[in-house]
C-alpha positions in Angstrom: -33.6 15.5 46.2 -34.1 14.5 42.5 -31.6 16.1 39.6 -34.3 17.8 38.2 -35.1 20.2 41.3 -32.9 22.8 41.3 -32.5 24.7 45.1 -35.6 27.2 44.5 -38.0 23.6 43.8 -35.9 22.5 47.4 -36.8 25.4 49.0 -40.6 25.2 47.9 -40.5 21.9 48.9 -39.3 22.2 52.3 -41.5 24.4 53.4 -44.6 23.0 51.8 -43.8 19.9 54.1 -43.9 22.4 56.8 -47.3 24.1 56.6 -48.9 21.8 58.9 -47.5 22.0 61.7 -45.1 25.2 61.2 -47.0 27.5 63.8 -46.8 24.8 66.3 -42.7 25.6 65.8 -41.4 28.0 68.8 -41.0 31.5 67.1 -42.9 30.8 64.3 -46.3 30.6 66.0 -47.6 33.2 68.5 -48.6 32.1 71.4 -49.4 35.6 73.7 -50.8 38.7 72.9 -47.6 40.7 74.5 -45.3 38.1 71.8 -47.8 39.8 69.2 -47.1 43.2 70.5 -43.7 42.6 70.4 -42.9 42.1 66.4 -45.6 44.7 65.5 -44.0 47.5 67.5 -41.2 47.7 64.8 -44.7 47.7 62.1 -46.0 50.8 64.2 -42.9 52.7 64.2 -41.3 52.0 61.1 -43.8 51.2 57.7 -46.1 54.3 58.5 -49.6 55.6 59.3 -52.4 52.8 58.2 -53.7 53.0 56.0 -50.5 51.8 53.5 -50.4 49.9 50.4 -48.1 46.9 52.0 -46.6 44.0 50.5 -45.6 40.8 53.0 -43.3 38.6 51.6 -43.7 34.9 52.2 -46.1 35.0 54.4 -46.1 31.3 55.2 -48.9 30.4 57.8 -50.5 34.4 58.2 -48.8 34.8 61.7 -47.6 38.6 60.8 -50.6 38.9 58.1 -52.7 39.2 61.1 -50.6 41.8 62.9 -49.9 43.8 59.8 -53.8 44.1 58.7 -54.7 44.5 62.4 -53.0 48.2 62.1 -55.6 49.1 59.0 -53.5 48.3 56.1 -53.8 47.3 52.9 -52.5 43.9 52.2 -51.1 41.7 50.2 -49.5 38.3 51.2 -47.2 36.3 49.1 -46.0 33.1 49.2 -44.7 30.3 46.5 -46.0 27.6 48.8 -49.9 26.8 48.1 -49.8 24.7 51.1 -48.7 28.0 53.5 -51.2 29.9 51.1 -54.1 27.3 52.5 -53.2 27.7 55.1 -52.4 31.5 55.6 -56.1 31.8 53.5 -58.5 29.9 55.8 -57.1 31.6 58.5 -57.9 34.9 57.4 -61.0 33.8 55.0 -63.3 36.9 54.7 -61.1 39.7 55.7 -61.1 42.6 54.0 -57.7 44.8 53.0 -56.7 41.9 52.7 -55.9 39.8 49.5 -53.5 36.7 48.7 -51.2 36.5 45.8 -48.8 33.1 44.6 -45.9 34.0 43.5 -41.7 33.8 43.9 -40.5 36.7 47.0 -37.1 37.1 44.9 -39.2 38.2 41.4 -42.6 39.4 42.4 -44.0 40.6 39.0 -45.5 43.1 40.4 -45.9 46.6 38.7 -43.3 49.0 39.1 -43.5 51.8 42.9 -46.8 49.7 43.9 -46.4 50.0 47.6 -45.8 52.0 50.2 -44.1 48.9 51.7 -42.9 46.0 52.0 -41.9 43.5 55.0 -41.3 40.3 55.2 -39.7 37.9 58.4 -36.7 35.1 57.9 -37.1 35.5 54.6 -33.7 36.7 52.9 -31.5 34.3 54.4 -33.1 31.4 52.1 -33.2 34.4 49.3 -31.1 31.9 46.3 -30.1 35.4 44.3 -30.6 37.9 47.1 -28.8 41.4 44.4 -31.3 41.0 42.1 -34.6 39.9 44.9 -33.6 43.7 46.7 -33.8 44.8 42.5 -36.6 43.7 42.5 -38.3 45.3 45.7 -36.7 48.7 45.1 -38.7 48.4 41.9 -41.8 47.7 43.2 -42.2 50.3 46.5 -42.8 53.3 45.3 -40.8 56.7 46.2 -40.2 56.8 49.7 -41.4 53.5 50.5 -40.3 51.5 53.5 -38.6 47.9 53.5 -39.2 46.4 57.1 -36.7 43.0 57.9 -36.2 40.5 60.1 -34.0 38.2 59.9 -31.3 36.5 61.6 -28.0 34.3 61.3 -29.5 31.1 61.8 -25.5 29.1 60.7 -24.4 29.0 63.5 -25.0 29.9 67.4 -24.2 33.6 68.7 -21.0 33.6 70.8 -23.1 34.0 73.5 -25.9 31.6 72.9 -23.4 28.7 72.2 -23.8 27.6 75.5 -28.1 27.3 75.2 -26.8 25.8 72.2 -25.1 22.8 74.3 -27.4 22.6 76.8 -30.6 21.8 74.0 -28.8 19.4 71.9 -27.9 17.3 74.9 -31.7 17.7 75.9 -32.4 16.6 73.6 -30.6 13.4 72.8 -32.0 12.6 76.6 -35.7 13.9 75.7 -36.7 14.9 72.4 -39.0 17.8 71.8 -41.4 15.2 69.7 -44.2 18.6 69.4 -41.1 21.1 68.1 -40.8 21.0 64.3 -36.4 21.5 64.1 -35.4 23.7 61.7 -32.3 22.1 61.4 -33.1 18.6 60.2 -31.1 17.3 57.6 -33.7 19.0 54.6 -32.6 22.2 56.0 -29.2 21.8 56.5 -29.1 20.1 53.1 -30.6 23.5 51.9 -28.8 25.6 54.0 -25.3 24.8 52.8 -26.3 26.1 48.4 -27.4 28.9 49.7 -26.0 32.4 49.4 -26.1 33.5 53.1 -25.8 29.8 54.1 -23.0 30.9 56.1 -24.8 33.2 58.2 -26.4 36.5 57.6 -25.8 39.5 59.3 -27.0 43.3 59.5 -23.3 44.0 58.5 -24.0 42.1 55.1 -27.2 43.6 54.1 -26.7 47.1 54.3 -24.3 47.7 51.5 -26.1 44.8 49.5 -28.8 46.9 50.2 -27.2 50.4 49.3 -26.4 49.2 46.1 -30.0 48.4 44.9 -31.0 52.0 46.4 -32.6 52.0 49.5 -31.1 54.3 52.4 -31.5 54.8 55.6 -30.9 51.0 56.8 -31.1 51.2 59.8 -30.7 48.2 63.1 -33.7 47.8 65.0 -32.5 45.3 68.4 -34.4 41.6 68.0 -34.6 41.7 72.0 -38.2 43.1 73.1 -39.5 40.3 70.9 -37.2 37.6 72.5 -37.4 39.1 76.7 -41.9 38.5 75.4 -41.0 35.1 74.6 -39.7 34.3 77.9 -42.0 36.0 80.0 -44.2 32.7 79.5 -41.9 29.8 78.0 -40.5 27.1 79.3 -36.9 26.4 80.1 -36.7 24.8 76.6 -38.2 27.6 74.7 -36.4 30.6 76.7 -32.9 28.8 75.7 -33.7 28.9 72.4 -34.3 32.6 72.6 -30.7 32.6 73.1 -29.1 30.4 70.6 -28.9 32.9 67.0 -28.2 36.0 66.6 -31.3 38.0 65.7 -31.7 41.7 64.0 -34.5 43.7 62.6 -33.8 45.8 59.8 -35.3 49.2 58.2 -34.9 51.1 54.8 -36.0 53.6 52.6 -35.8 54.0 49.3 -34.9 57.5 48.6 -36.3 60.0 46.3 -33.5 60.0 43.8 -32.4 57.6 41.1 -29.9 55.3 42.5 -28.3 55.7 38.7 -28.1 59.4 39.7 -24.3 60.6 39.7 -24.3 63.6 42.6 -26.5 65.7 40.1 -23.8 66.3 37.3 
């Protein structure tokens, strides 16, 4: 890491490096129709009927892009890694109702009130200025617009997942999984230590922050149906990986009232 690299550039470099192998990492690429259906169900339930104008933030290699596009929405898939976007564009070449945008998910520079819905997977924990990002997302949503977040606490195992983490750690020492692009590498760890959510991300942290940005109807949705779908066809090592971290899905809505309203007075 050089002196002229700030945190945002380190994050961009990290994800760009992972673009070629990202889909091979368990939990990122979707290997079964059952798993894809489990990821898509919250979109069916919380984005509203198609077609919506949907902005997917940090689209990466376009795995989630496929799901939301297949539901019939008009999709803008945004990422600030050109390498990630190149993979996604190749994967979805020629599809209608889909455009790709090279931009920063924390500062989109999109017009006010452009989108009916915003969604992202495994983005919020990487935000360098979460409050500013949430203000930006609120701004570019239309009144009544929906926000859907898939994320988790990737900093430490959950209480019930500590045993799985210990088994996996021992397993890696005895027989390293050379095909697994482990997320907790040295560069990843260095970046995480400098992030606002570097010590972990929870629904309880996000709820008041989103309300402060103007969002209402903030709800937690269980991630367990996705984990169950992943376990059905995974081997023991990947089965254990689904149990290590606390993961959650969050939905929220841009209420029609201005966030600066003062109870009508």
